[in-house]
C-alpha positions in Angstrom: 102.0 9.3 -33.1 103.2 7.5 -29.9 102.9 3.8 -29.4 99.9 2.8 -27.3 102.1 0.8 -24.8 104.4 3.8 -24.2 101.4 5.9 -23.2 100.1 3.3 -20.7 103.5 2.4 -19.2 106.3 5.0 -18.9 108.8 2.1 -18.6 108.1 1.0 -22.1 109.2 4.4 -23.7 112.2 4.4 -25.8 115.4 5.3 -24.0 117.3 8.4 -25.1 120.7 8.0 -26.7 122.0 5.9 -29.5 122.2 2.2 -29.2 126.0 2.3 -29.5 126.1 4.7 -26.5 124.0 2.4 -24.4 125.9 -0.6 -25.4 129.2 1.1 -24.5 127.8 2.3 -21.2 126.6 -1.2 -20.3 130.0 -2.7 -21.0 131.7 0.0 -18.8 129.3 -0.6 -15.9 129.7 -4.4 -16.3 133.5 -4.1 -16.3 133.4 -1.9 -13.2 131.1 -4.5 -11.3 133.5 -7.3 -12.3 136.4 -5.3 -10.8 134.4 -5.3 -7.4 134.1 -9.2 -7.4 136.2 -11.0 -4.9 137.4 -13.9 -7.1 138.4 -17.2 -5.3 141.9 -18.4 -5.2 143.1 -21.4 -7.1 143.3 -23.4 -4.0 139.6 -22.5 -3.1 138.5 -23.5 -6.6 140.5 -26.9 -6.5 139.1 -27.7 -3.0 135.5 -26.7 -4.0 135.7 -28.9 -7.2 137.1 -31.8 -5.1 134.1 -31.5 -2.7 131.6 -31.5 -5.5 133.2 -34.5 -7.2 133.3 -36.5 -4.0 129.7 -35.6 -3.2 128.7 -36.7 -6.7 130.4 -40.1 -6.2 128.8 -40.6 -2.8 125.4 -39.8 -4.1 126.0 -42.0 -7.2 127.0 -45.0 -5.1 124.0 -44.4 -2.8 121.5 -44.3 -5.7 123.1 -47.4 -7.3 122.8 -49.5 -4.1 119.3 -48.2 -3.5 118.4 -49.1 -7.0 119.9 -52.6 -6.6 118.0 -53.3 -3.4 114.7 -52.1 -4.9 115.2 -54.1 -8.0 115.7 -57.2 -5.9 112.6 -56.4 -3.8 110.4 -55.8 -6.9 111.6 -58.9 -8.7 111.7 -61.5 -5.8 109.1 -60.1 -3.4 106.4 -58.2 -5.2 106.4 -60.1 -8.5 106.6 -63.5 -7.0 
């Protein structure tokens, strides 16, 4: 007796082959795709990391200054 879901949706039907075969096939395909990837050089990784860290510092300083200004406005102007 077939599962009711498999009768309605063909994509739900069980795949042929043993689970070990499918697992090995997946690993082989994943490895093949990883070989196609163009990995960045060490210089590109270092410069990208530096850009992200500098951007984080700039945004952090901006948010700190903005918070300080609004804290002053709320305490000395709005709650007066």
